[in-house]
N, C-alpha and C positions, 0 to 999 in steps of 0.2 A: 670463369674472369675474362674480362674484354682486353683485347691488346690496343694499343695507341692507331691501329687501323677502325677497327672496327667500331670505334669511340668515334672518330671522326666522320666515320660512313654516317653511325648514328644521329649526330649532331646535324650534319649534311640536310639526311633526310626530314628531320624536324624545321627546319629552316627552310626547305621548301614546301612542305605543308603548309608553314605558318604565312607563305608570301604568296603559294600559290602558283609558282614556277610550272609545276608540274599539269595543273589545268589549263587543256589547251584554248581555253577561252581567252585568258589573257595574248593569244598570239594573232585575233581578230579583234574586228572594229564592231561596232554596234551593228552593221550589214553582212557582217560574217564573211570579212574580207581583210585580208593584211595592210594595216595604213602604213605608208612611208611615213618618216618622221621627217617634218619639214628642215631641219640642220642638221641632223646626224645619218642620214644615208645618202652615204657619198656615191656619185659614180665612180667609174674605174674606165684608165685610158692603156690603151695597149700602144706601144712603138716600138717599130724595129729599126734599128740603128748596125748599122755594118753588123749583121747577120746576128745580131743577139736582141731577146726580146728582153721590155722593161713594163713594168704593168705598176701603173702610179691612180692618185687621187685624181682624177680630173681638173678638180674647183683648183688646183695648187694652181694652172695653165689657165682656164680662164678665166678665174680672176687676179691675177697679174700682167696677165699680157696680151695688146691689142690683138697680136700676130693670129694666137690661140684661140681667142674669144672668137676669132671676126670665121676662124678657120672651123669650130662646133658649129656656128652658123648655117654654114654649107649645108645644104640638102646633100644625105647620104648617097654617093652613087648608089646603082645599082649593084648585088653583087651575093650571092647565094651560101655567103657565109652571115649575110645577115649587117649591121652598119659597121659602118671600118670604125677599126681602133676600141670595140665591146669585144677581141678575142682574139688567142693569141695567134688563129688559123685565116686571121682578117686582120691583120695589126695596123695602124700608121707608119709609113716608112716619113722617116725623118735623114733625106739626103742633104747633101751638102755639110753635114757635122760630122766628124770623128769621135768613133766609140768613147775617146777618154779625154773629148772633152764635154761630150755628154753626161760623164760621170762625174767630174770636177761640178759640174753645172747642180747636179743633181745632191751634190754634197754641202751644195750653198741651199738650193729651193725647197729641197725634204727634211722639214721639221726631225731632230737627233731624235725625240721619242720612235721615232718612226724607224728610226737607222742608228741605235745605241752602239753597234759594231762598226760605224765609219773610223776610217783613219784618221789621223790628223791629216790636216789641208797645208800641201807645200805651198810655196810660195808659186809655183808652173802652175800646178794647183786651180790657184785662183785668177793666173790669169786666163786661164784657162774654163773656167766660169765669167771671168769679163769678157772675153770675148762671145760666148753663146751669148749672154744676159744681154747685150749690145743687137747683136743678131737677132734678137727675138722679142727685141725691147720690156725685159722682164728691170723697168728702174728700182723696184725697191732690191732685185737683188745686184744690182747693178754698186748699188749704192754701200750693201754688205758689202762684197767683195773690197770699193776702194776704202771703204775704213779700215779692212783686212791689211792690205795689204801697206797703209800705212806704218802701221806696225812693225814693219820690216824692217825703214828707215833707207827707204832707194834715196840715191843721190841725183840731184836736180839732171845730169846726163840720165841716170835710167828713168829717170819720171818723163822727160821729153819722146824716149824711144816707146815708151809704153803710151804716152798720149798718140803718139806719131801710128802706132800696131793697133791699139783697143780702143783709141778715140776717150779718151779723158779728160774735155776742154775746161775744168777745172784746175787742172794741174799745169796747163800749159804759161799762162801768166807768172805764177809763182816761180815755178820750173826754169822758166829764159830767164826770169830776173835775176835770180840766185843766181845762176853758172854766167851772168853780165858782171852781175859785182864780186863774184869772185875773183880774190888777186891769183891765185894761179892761174897761169894759159893754158889752153886744152892740151892734152895731151895728144900723141899719133894714135895711141888706139881709143882715145873719145872721136877723135875726129874721123875715122874709119868707121866708127858707130853711126855716128852722127849723118856721115854725107859730108862730101864736100862743099855742095854750096848750103847747105845751113852752119856746115864748119866756119863758110866764108864770111859770111852773115853775123855769124855772133860773135866773129872778131870785129866786123866794123862796129859793131854794138861795143865791145870793148872798149875799143881805139878810143870811142867818143867818152866811154865814161871816164877812160882813164884821164885821156887829154885834159879832161874838165876837173879834171879832181875830184869826181863825185861818191868812187866807192871809199874816198875815205871820212868824207861824212852820211855814210848809209842813205844813200839817196833813193831811196826806190821810188819818187815819184821820177825824176830825171830818166830812171833806166826802164821805170812803162813805157814813157812818152820815147824812148828809141828803140825800144822793143817794136812797138806798135805802130814807130816809122819803118820801120827796118823792115821788121816779118810781115806785116800787117795783119797783128794780135789785139783782139779789143781787151774788155777786162773781163774778170771772172766772170762766168755767166752761175745766174742761180739754178741748181741741177733740181728736179722733183725728184723726192726719196718714195 
């Protein structure tokens, strides 16, 4: 009597015979050579970051970043180990980025199907990813990160600090205006975080708003004008996704 394993093996053998998978002819083209599929034959690239090797689909980088697209167009330097980035012995060194930042960035860039065990991203992870996405001009990753950060309900002060550190211009005017229209004065901790010069300018805007009584009427247009005058901040930019 056949056990489950024997029955499964027999079924597999039958399927192989029917589909011709065992026939070596299916592995080659009409001219006798194997053919690379035009869409589903991905090149891999090996990076070295702070002593750790990463091997990833090259298309993730060259399709989303002009920085990497231009890098891959450069003629490979002469090296006995072959083209740079094609092996663990000859990786592309990514200097100027921390391993932890790169890992957080990959947590957004690499589809979850390729990394099902990926841990949940913390706010610090998203900020690290934002830093790298901005540095290497990954517009779509940057858009994804900013949408994710919105779920953390950051205060206007926190958004101003994130914009200052990571360049999020679409947050600038809304956050400046929100802080200017807030009835509660800046706290000592907020002033330390924002810096003396910024705090003095924001207090100037707030005095203009309070003096005119505009916060009572939620006069956002007046606040925009005051912020633009004091900080030189323009309208909210349209950022490509």
